[in-house]
Every structure is written in structure tokens, then in C-alpha cells.
C-alpha positions as CSV (number, residue, x, y, z in Angstrom):
1,M,-16.6,2.0,-2.9
2,T,-13.2,3.4,-3.8
3,A,-10.8,0.6,-4.8
4,I,-7.4,0.8,-3.0
5,T,-4.4,-0.7,-4.7
6,L,-1.1,-1.1,-2.7
7,W,2.4,-2.4,-3.5
8,N,2.9,-5.7,-1.6
9,T,6.5,-6.2,-0.7
10,A,5.8,-9.9,-0.3
11,T,4.8,-10.4,-3.9
12,R,6.6,-7.4,-5.5
13,A,3.4,-6.3,-7.2
14,R,0.5,-4.0,-6.9
15,E,-2.5,-5.7,-5.3
16,R,-6.0,-4.5,-4.7
17,L,-6.8,-4.4,-1.0
18,V,-9.6,-6.9,-0.4
19,P,-10.2,-6.9,3.4
20,L,-10.6,-10.2,5.1
21,D,-13.5,-8.5,6.9
22,P,-14.8,-5.2,5.4
23,G,-16.4,-4.6,8.8
24,N,-13.0,-4.5,10.5
25,V,-10.1,-3.6,8.2
26,R,-6.9,-4.4,10.3
27,M,-3.5,-2.9,10.1
28,Y,-0.3,-3.3,12.2
29,V,2.6,-0.8,12.0
30,C,5.9,-1.2,13.9
31,G,6.2,1.6,16.4
32,P,9.0,3.3,18.4
33,T,11.6,1.9,20.7
34,V,11.2,4.5,23.5
35,Y,14.6,5.7,24.8
36,D,15.1,9.0,23.0
37,R,13.4,11.7,20.9
38,A,11.9,10.6,17.5
39,H,14.0,11.8,14.6
40,L,12.8,12.7,11.1
41,G,13.4,9.1,9.8
42,N,11.1,7.8,12.7
43,A,8.5,10.3,11.6
44,R,8.2,9.2,8.0
45,P,6.4,5.9,8.6
46,V,4.1,7.6,11.1
47,V,3.0,10.1,8.5
48,V,2.8,7.6,5.6
49,F,0.7,5.1,7.4
50,D,-1.4,7.7,9.2
51,L,-2.3,8.8,5.6
52,L,-3.3,5.2,4.9
53,F,-5.3,5.0,8.1
54,R,-7.2,8.2,7.1
55,L,-7.9,6.8,3.7
56,L,-9.1,3.5,5.1
57,R,-11.4,5.3,7.6
58,H,-12.8,7.4,4.8
59,V,-13.5,4.4,2.5
60,Y,-14.7,1.8,5.1
61,G,-15.9,4.1,7.9
62,A,-14.0,5.2,11.0
63,D,-15.6,2.4,13.1
64,H,-14.5,-0.3,10.7
65,V,-10.8,0.1,10.8
66,T,-8.4,-1.1,13.5
67,Y,-4.9,0.3,13.5
68,V,-2.4,-1.1,16.0
69,R,1.0,0.5,16.4
70,N,3.2,-1.0,19.2
71,I,5.6,0.5,21.6
72,T,8.8,-1.3,22.4
73,D,9.5,-0.5,26.0
74,V,11.9,-3.4,26.8
75,D,15.1,-3.4,24.8
76,D,18.9,-3.3,25.0
77,K,19.0,0.4,24.0
78,I,16.6,1.3,26.8
79,N,18.7,-0.6,29.4
80,A,21.8,1.1,28.1
81,R,20.3,4.5,28.5
82,A,19.1,3.7,32.0
83,R,22.6,2.6,32.9
84,E,23.9,6.0,31.6
85,L,21.4,7.7,33.9
86,Q,22.6,5.7,36.8
87,E,26.2,6.5,36.1
88,A,25.2,10.2,35.9
89,G,23.9,10.0,39.5
90,D,20.4,8.5,39.5
91,A,20.5,6.1,42.4
92,R,17.1,4.5,41.9
93,P,16.7,0.8,41.0
94,M,17.0,0.2,37.2
95,N,13.4,-0.8,36.9
96,D,12.2,2.6,38.2
97,I,14.6,4.4,35.9
98,V,13.5,2.4,32.9
99,R,9.8,3.0,33.6
100,D,10.3,6.8,34.0
101,L,12.5,6.9,30.9
102,T,9.9,5.0,28.7
103,D,7.0,6.9,30.1
104,R,8.7,10.2,29.4
105,T,9.8,9.2,25.9
106,I,6.3,8.0,25.1
107,A,4.9,11.4,26.1
108,W,7.5,13.1,23.9
109,Y,6.6,10.8,21.0
110,H,2.9,11.5,21.3
111,A,3.4,15.3,21.5
112,D,5.7,15.2,18.4
113,M,3.5,13.0,16.3
114,D,0.4,15.0,17.3
115,A,2.2,18.1,16.0
116,L,2.6,16.3,12.7
117,G,-1.2,15.8,12.5
118,A,-1.0,12.0,13.0
119,L,-4.1,10.4,14.4
120,R,-3.6,8.2,17.4
121,P,-3.9,4.5,16.5
122,S,-6.9,2.4,17.6
123,A,-4.5,0.5,20.0
124,E,-1.0,1.3,21.1
125,P,0.2,-1.8,23.1
126,R,3.3,-1.6,25.3
127,A,5.5,-4.7,25.0
128,T,5.8,-5.0,28.7
129,E,2.0,-5.4,29.1
130,W,1.9,-8.4,26.7
131,I,4.7,-10.6,28.2
132,A,2.2,-13.4,29.0
133,A,1.1,-13.6,25.3
134,M,4.8,-13.7,24.2
135,V,5.6,-16.6,26.7
136,A,2.5,-18.5,25.4
137,M,3.5,-18.0,21.8
138,I,7.1,-19.2,22.5
139,A,5.8,-22.3,24.3
140,G,3.7,-23.1,21.2
141,L,6.7,-22.8,18.9
142,L,8.7,-25.1,21.2
143,A,5.8,-27.6,21.1
144,R,5.7,-27.5,17.3
145,G,9.4,-28.1,16.9
146,H,10.2,-24.6,15.6
147,A,12.2,-23.5,18.6
148,Y,14.8,-24.9,21.0
149,V,16.3,-24.0,24.4
150,A,20.1,-23.4,24.6
151,A,22.2,-21.7,27.3
152,G,19.1,-20.1,29.0
153,H,17.9,-18.7,25.6
154,V,15.0,-19.9,23.5
155,L,15.7,-19.6,19.8
156,F,13.7,-19.9,16.6
157,A,15.0,-22.6,14.3
158,V,15.1,-20.8,11.0
159,R,15.6,-24.0,8.9
160,S,12.3,-25.3,10.3
161,H,10.3,-22.8,8.3
162,A,10.5,-23.6,4.6
163,D,9.5,-20.1,3.5
164,Y,12.1,-18.2,5.4
165,G,13.5,-15.5,3.3
166,R,10.6,-15.2,0.9
167,L,9.4,-11.8,2.2
168,S,12.8,-10.1,1.9
169,G,13.7,-12.0,-1.3
170,R,16.8,-13.7,0.2
171,A,17.8,-17.3,0.3
172,P,18.9,-18.3,3.8
173,D,22.3,-19.4,2.5
174,D,22.9,-15.9,1.1
175,M,21.9,-14.0,4.2
176,L,25.0,-14.3,6.3
177,A,27.2,-12.0,4.3
178,G,26.6,-8.6,5.9
179,A,23.5,-9.7,7.7
180,R,22.3,-8.2,11.0
181,V,22.4,-11.4,12.9
182,E,24.0,-12.2,16.2
183,I,26.5,-15.0,16.0
184,A,26.6,-17.0,19.2
185,P,28.1,-20.5,20.1
186,Y,24.8,-21.8,21.5
187,K,23.0,-21.4,18.1
188,R,22.4,-24.4,15.9
189,D,22.4,-22.1,12.9
190,P,23.8,-18.6,12.7
191,L,20.5,-17.3,11.4
192,D,18.5,-18.6,14.3
193,F,17.1,-15.7,16.4
194,V,16.3,-15.1,20.0
195,L,12.7,-15.5,21.3
196,W,13.6,-15.3,25.0
197,K,16.9,-14.3,26.7
198,P,18.1,-14.2,30.3
199,A,17.9,-10.9,32.1
200,A,20.6,-9.6,34.4
201,A,19.5,-9.3,38.1
202,A,19.4,-5.5,37.9
203,E,17.6,-5.4,34.5
204,P,13.8,-5.6,33.9
205,G,12.8,-9.3,33.7
206,W,9.9,-11.7,34.0
207,A,9.4,-15.2,35.2
208,S,9.1,-17.9,32.4
209,P,9.4,-21.7,32.1
210,W,13.0,-21.0,30.9
211,G,14.0,-18.8,33.7
212,R,13.8,-15.1,34.5
213,G,14.3,-13.2,31.3
214,R,12.8,-10.9,28.7
215,P,11.5,-11.4,25.2
216,G,13.5,-10.9,22.0
217,W,12.4,-8.0,19.8
218,H,10.8,-10.0,17.0
219,I,8.4,-12.0,19.2
220,E,7.0,-8.8,20.7
221,C,5.3,-7.7,17.5
222,S,4.1,-11.2,16.5
223,A,2.5,-11.7,19.9
224,M,0.8,-8.2,20.0
225,A,-0.4,-8.4,16.4
226,G,-1.8,-11.8,16.9
227,A,-3.5,-10.9,20.2
228,L,-5.1,-7.7,18.9
229,L,-5.7,-8.4,15.2
230,G,-5.8,-12.2,15.0
231,P,-3.6,-14.8,13.3
232,A,-4.6,-13.2,9.9
233,F,-5.1,-9.6,9.1
234,D,-4.9,-7.2,6.2
235,I,-1.8,-5.0,6.3
236,H,1.6,-5.0,8.1
237,A,3.7,-1.9,7.6
238,G,7.0,-0.2,8.6
239,G,10.2,1.2,7.4
240,I,12.3,-0.6,4.8
241,D,15.1,-1.0,7.4
242,L,12.8,-3.4,9.2
243,L,12.3,-5.8,6.2
244,F,15.2,-7.9,7.3
245,P,15.6,-9.3,9.8
246,H,12.7,-8.0,11.8
247,H,9.8,-8.5,9.5
248,E,11.3,-11.7,8.0
249,N,11.6,-13.1,11.5
250,E,8.2,-11.9,12.6
251,L,6.5,-13.5,9.6
252,A,8.4,-16.8,10.1
253,Q,7.5,-17.2,13.8
254,S,3.9,-16.1,13.3
255,A,3.3,-18.5,10.4
256,A,4.9,-21.3,12.3
257,A,2.8,-20.5,15.4
258,A,-0.5,-20.5,13.4
259,P,0.0,-22.8,10.3
260,G,-2.3,-21.9,7.4
261,A,-3.5,-18.6,8.8
262,G,-1.2,-16.4,6.7
263,F,-0.5,-13.6,9.2
264,A,-0.4,-10.3,7.2
265,R,-1.9,-10.3,3.6
266,L,-0.1,-7.2,2.4
267,W,3.3,-5.9,3.5
268,L,4.1,-2.2,3.0
269,H,7.5,-0.5,3.5
270,N,8.5,3.1,3.3
271,E,12.0,4.2,2.1
272,M,14.5,6.0,4.2
273,V,15.0,9.8,4.8
274,Q,18.0,11.8,3.7
275,V,19.0,15.4,4.6
276,E,20.3,17.7,1.8
277,G,21.1,14.6,-0.3
278,R,23.0,12.7,2.4
279,K,22.2,10.0,4.9
280,M,21.1,11.5,8.2
281,S,24.0,11.1,10.6
282,K,25.2,12.8,13.8
283,S,28.8,12.7,12.4
284,L,27.7,14.7,9.4
285,G,25.9,17.2,11.6
286,N,22.7,16.7,9.7
287,F,20.9,14.6,12.3
288,F,17.9,16.2,14.0
289,T,14.7,15.2,15.8
290,V,11.2,16.3,15.1
291,R,11.4,18.4,18.3
292,D,14.5,20.1,16.9
293,L,12.5,21.2,13.9
294,L,9.4,22.2,15.9
295,G,11.6,24.2,18.3
296,R,13.1,26.1,15.4
297,G,9.6,27.3,14.5
298,V,8.9,24.8,11.7
299,D,5.3,24.0,11.9
300,G,4.1,20.4,12.1
301,E,2.0,20.6,9.0
302,V,5.0,21.9,7.0
303,I,7.0,18.8,8.1
304,R,4.0,16.6,7.2
305,L,3.7,18.1,3.7
306,V,7.4,17.7,3.0
307,L,7.3,14.1,4.2
308,M,4.3,13.3,2.0
309,A,5.5,15.1,-1.1
310,T,7.8,12.2,-2.1
311,H,6.2,8.8,-2.8
312,Y,6.6,6.6,0.3
313,R,8.5,3.9,-1.7
314,S,11.2,6.3,-2.8
315,P,13.9,7.8,-0.6
316,M,12.9,11.2,0.7
317,D,15.3,14.2,0.9
318,W,14.6,16.9,3.5
319,T,16.0,20.2,2.3
320,E,15.6,23.8,3.4
321,E,14.3,24.6,0.0
322,R,11.5,22.1,0.3
323,R,10.7,23.3,3.8
324,R,10.3,26.9,2.5
325,E,8.2,25.7,-0.5
326,A,5.9,23.8,1.9
327,E,5.5,26.9,4.1
328,T,4.6,29.0,1.1
329,V,2.1,26.5,-0.2
330,L,0.4,26.0,3.2
331,R,0.2,29.8,3.7
332,R,-1.6,30.2,0.4
333,W,-3.9,27.3,0.9
334,R,-4.9,28.6,4.3
335,G,-5.7,32.0,2.8
336,L,-8.1,30.3,0.4
337,V,-9.9,28.3,3.1
338,A,-10.0,30.9,5.9
339,G,-13.5,31.3,7.3
340,I,-15.2,28.7,5.1
341,D,-16.7,25.3,5.6
342,P,-15.3,22.2,3.9
343,A,-17.1,20.4,1.1
344,P,-19.1,17.3,2.2
345,S,-16.4,15.0,0.9
346,P,-12.9,15.2,-0.5
347,A,-12.4,15.7,-4.3
348,P,-12.5,12.5,-6.4
349,S,-9.1,13.5,-7.9
350,V,-7.5,13.4,-4.4
351,L,-9.1,10.1,-3.5
352,A,-8.1,8.5,-6.8
353,A,-4.4,9.5,-6.2
354,L,-4.3,8.2,-2.6
355,A,-6.1,5.0,-3.6
356,D,-3.3,4.4,-6.2
357,D,-0.6,3.1,-3.8
358,L,-0.8,6.2,-1.6
359,N,0.3,8.5,-4.3
360,A,0.5,11.5,-2.0
361,A,2.4,13.6,-4.5
362,G,-0.4,13.1,-7.0
363,A,-2.9,14.0,-4.3
364,I,-0.9,17.2,-3.5
365,A,-1.0,18.1,-7.2
366,A,-4.7,17.7,-7.1
367,L,-4.8,20.1,-4.1
368,H,-2.9,22.6,-6.2
369,A,-5.5,22.2,-8.9
370,L,-8.3,22.8,-6.5
371,A,-6.5,25.9,-5.2
372,A,-5.9,27.2,-8.7
373,A,-9.7,26.7,-9.5
374,G,-10.6,28.7,-6.4
375,D,-12.4,25.7,-4.9
376,G,-11.8,26.5,-1.2
377,P,-14.4,24.0,0.2
378,G,-13.0,21.1,-1.9
379,L,-9.4,22.1,-1.0
380,L,-10.3,22.2,2.7
381,A,-12.1,18.8,2.7
382,S,-9.3,17.2,0.7
383,G,-6.6,18.7,2.7
384,R,-8.1,17.5,6.0
385,L,-8.4,14.0,4.6
386,M,-4.6,14.2,4.2
387,G,-4.0,15.7,7.7
388,L,-3.5,19.2,6.4
389,L,-5.4,22.5,6.9
390,G,-6.7,21.5,10.3
391,P,-7.9,24.0,12.9
392,G,-4.7,23.4,14.9
393,G,-2.3,23.9,12.0
394,D,0.4,26.4,11.4
395,G,0.1,29.1,14.1
396,R,1.8,31.7,12.0
397,A,-0.2,31.0,8.9
398,E,-3.4,30.7,10.9
399,A,-2.7,34.0,12.6
400,A,-2.5,35.5,9.1
401,A,-5.7,33.8,7.9
402,A,-7.7,34.5,11.1
403,G,-6.5,38.1,11.6
404,A,-6.4,39.3,8.1
405,G,-8.3,36.8,6.0
406,V,-8.0,36.3,2.3
407,A,-7.9,40.0,1.7
408,A,-4.7,40.6,3.7
409,G,-3.0,37.7,1.9
410,A,-4.0,39.1,-1.5
411,R,-2.8,42.5,-0.4
412,I,0.6,41.2,0.6
413,E,0.9,39.3,-2.7
414,A,-0.1,42.5,-4.6
415,L,2.6,44.6,-2.7
416,L,5.2,42.0,-3.5
417,A,4.3,42.1,-7.1
418,A,4.5,45.9,-7.1
419,R,7.9,45.6,-5.4
420,E,9.1,43.2,-8.1
421,A,7.9,45.6,-10.8
422,A,9.7,48.5,-9.1
423,R,12.9,46.4,-9.0
424,A,12.6,45.4,-12.6
425,G,12.2,49.1,-13.5
426,R,15.3,49.9,-11.3
427,D,13.1,52.0,-9.0
428,F,14.9,50.7,-6.0
429,A,13.7,53.4,-3.6
430,R,10.1,52.4,-4.2
431,A,11.0,48.7,-3.9
432,D,12.8,49.3,-0.6
433,A,9.9,51.4,0.7
434,I,7.4,48.6,0.0
435,R,9.6,46.1,1.8
436,A,9.9,48.6,4.8
437,D,6.1,48.9,4.9
438,L,5.7,45.1,4.9
439,L,8.2,44.8,7.7
440,A,6.4,47.5,9.7
441,A,3.2,45.4,9.4
442,G,5.1,42.4,10.7
443,V,5.5,40.6,7.4
444,I,8.8,38.8,6.9
445,V,10.0,38.8,3.3
446,R,12.6,36.4,1.9
447,D,14.0,36.9,-1.6
448,T,14.7,33.5,-3.2
449,P,15.6,32.4,-6.7
450,A,12.0,31.4,-7.2
451,G,10.7,34.8,-6.2
452,A,9.8,36.6,-2.9
453,E,8.3,34.5,-0.1
454,W,6.5,35.9,2.9
455,E,5.2,34.9,6.3
456,P,3.6,36.7,9.2
457,G,6.2,37.4,11.9
458,P,6.1,38.9,15.4
459,G,3.7,41.8,15.7
460,F,1.9,40.9,12.5
461,D,-0.8,43.6,12.0
462,P,-2.7,43.4,8.6
463,A,-4.5,46.6,9.3
464,R,-1.2,48.5,8.7
465,L,-1.2,47.1,5.1
466,E,-4.3,49.1,4.2
467,A,-2.4,52.4,4.5
468,R,-0.2,51.5,1.6
469,G,-1.3,53.1,-1.6
């Protein structure tokens, strides 16, 4: 069996994954707060941990892996967006607006992540469907002396948990400077965090022993992970921005609720996304959603390949150059695998790279080697393990592969080479004529510093290429 090694944030070291139960390898990933479209940064953990899910399924068997990714559908941001809709003229009760908003956003999220080739998790619990489990967990923390009631709130007493700060590597006394914590007069300690809060009459709320209210963000994940995966499971994952306070708080309350169980054995965190070397920001004009990219004609597999090409623990920079490179690579790979069946299993080189702390860049290099060797079946099996080269992939590239096959792709490459030779010989009339023929056949050509790139465009007709001598 392939040995999988992963970087554990909790220990700051690589560790071999040794499942608590090899018959049911369990993973929890923090999912979306559903009030708006998913942006590129939201997509990175989906793709990264989908890749891990695929690897686990391959190694342990699809029926022996449980992947839970939650949906936060009760939150201040959701309520704020619902109020905006009311102010814009929606006269319905807030609960109805919130439900429609979250349902619609979940549908968007599924459509966008499906387009990126992400498999659906084994379970996708909505926070609002697990309120009873959250109330029960909070009651248990109160009974054990780890929480207290103040001003209608229930708060976790951070100083009651001796290991608080170990996951993020911060001492509690050092956390307040610049920390994302809410300072409130009813807290015994500024670091104490909310488990339950009052809900305004117009807002979504639920009955509890502490009055009508709603859960804090952190308790949602703890309750759902515990209910669906148990008090101890194998992997907890999410973006590095969640390490503190969300994951630190989640670990503290879960460990306090089930002493000795351990909660998650391995913690994985992906780094952030930049755009053209800068932090993604609406003020900089470089903020875009997954749907923005898809709407511009960028294929989901192209987005996926760019997201995977940088190791998940390093910041990833989305650039137009990388997008074009990914389009070119996928077009060539699809030409190699058109009309063939995949090998019985992925290439060992690809598996070895992925098993080494999800070294997707190494796995992509192994795919390039398979392509260079002309191993189409191995390329196809290995690509599909990584969520690439699927039957529902790039519509443009697939049109080229299905309509023209490998011969058309090779013919286009040969014409581009002839065009380049003509340009080098200063025979610009011939070079222009070749480009015109390609354009007439529906082939879009872009000249870049790295050479000519092509893609099938509207009206692509590979038969017209055969007329070129």
C-alpha cells in the first residue's frame, strides 16, 4: 500500500498518515459561508483537498474514505446580505430571504466547484441542520467548567484549556496584539470566544437553555465533525487564514468536550492566493470569482491545473501567463489521449509525488514525462486521478480532440512550425498565408515570447487544414 506523508501543522513536521481505522479514513475540511459567489481563494482549498480525497480513495478504496465539508448557513455576513436585500425592496421575512439566499449560493458553489472537477464530499452538513448537536456540546462544556454564561451569551473560557495556542504556535498572552478577537465587557478574558449568542427578533434563531439565539462560528465545525466523524479522526484541513482563531478555537473546545480523544490527528493548511503578484482585492481591481473566470471562457480544468501547479503550502500566484500555459498543456495532453482507454492504474511516479505531502507540481512533472514518452494510457489514468482529462473537461480542447483527433493537433503544430521557419527566413508572405489558413479553419493563434500558442475557436473545422500543402 502506498505510504502517504503529510505536513502536520500541529507538530510542524512531516508525518506518515496512519489511519485510526483503515476501513474508514476520515477527513474534515472547512467549507463555505454561503452568501456570495466563491472567489479564487475559496477555490484553492477545494481543489487541494479534493486531490487528497482522490488519493485517499485510490489508496484505501472509495468505500473506505469519509470526507466531510461543512456549509456555514448561519452567520453575520449572511444576515447582513439579507438586510441589504430587504433594503433593496424584498419585503419577505428575513428567515425566508436567508433561506433563499443560502440555497441559491449553495447551488452556485456546487456548480462552480463541479466545473473545477472537484468530487462532492461524502457528507456536506449545513450548520442549521445540526443546531441540536451544537446545543448539546455547549451544555457539556458548561458542565465541565470550560464555558460560562454572560449577558445572554455562552463563552468558552480559554484559560481553562491548558493547550490553547499549541496548534497555531502562539502563547495566549501573545495573542491579543493584532488578534482577530472580539473585545466585549462581558468576557472574563479578551480571548474567550462565543459559543452561543442572542439573536435579534427578525434574525434566524433557535430555542436553547440560554434563550433564543444562534451558535458561534467555531462550535459549528466542532459539533458537525464530532457527530459525523467521531471525537477522533484522521485529518482536519482548511486555508491558513483559518488557523487562528477558527481552528485553534475549534480544537480547544473539541478537546475540552471529549478529554483524551484527541480530535484531529493531522492538521493541513493551504496558503493564500495572489493575482499577478499582489493580494487579491476589490480595491486593486484584481478580485474575481470562479464564475467570472468560467464566464470569460476559462475552462475549469485550466483553473484546476493552475491551482495545483504550486505546492499547497506555498502562496499561489494566478497570472495570465500561467493560465495560457495551462491551456496549452491541457490541449496537448488531450490530443495524446483522444480516443484511447486509460491504463489500469496511474503511473507510480505520479502516485509517489502525490503521496509526498501532495506534491502536485511533482505529479504534473510526471505527467509531462508520460506525455513526452507517448504513454497516452498512463497519462490518461494519472490525469484522471488528479481530476484532469475527464470526459467533461475543456469543451474547446475536447472539440479539437474529438473532431480532429491527434492528427489535426499534429497538423496544426506542423503548420505553426512552418510558419515560424518562414518568419525566420523573412518570408513574411508565406508566414501570413499560413496564419490566414489556420484562422479560416477556426484555429486561434497567439504569438507569445515562448512561441506560438493555439486553440480551436468558433467554427473550428479540422478538415480545412488538410487542404494546406
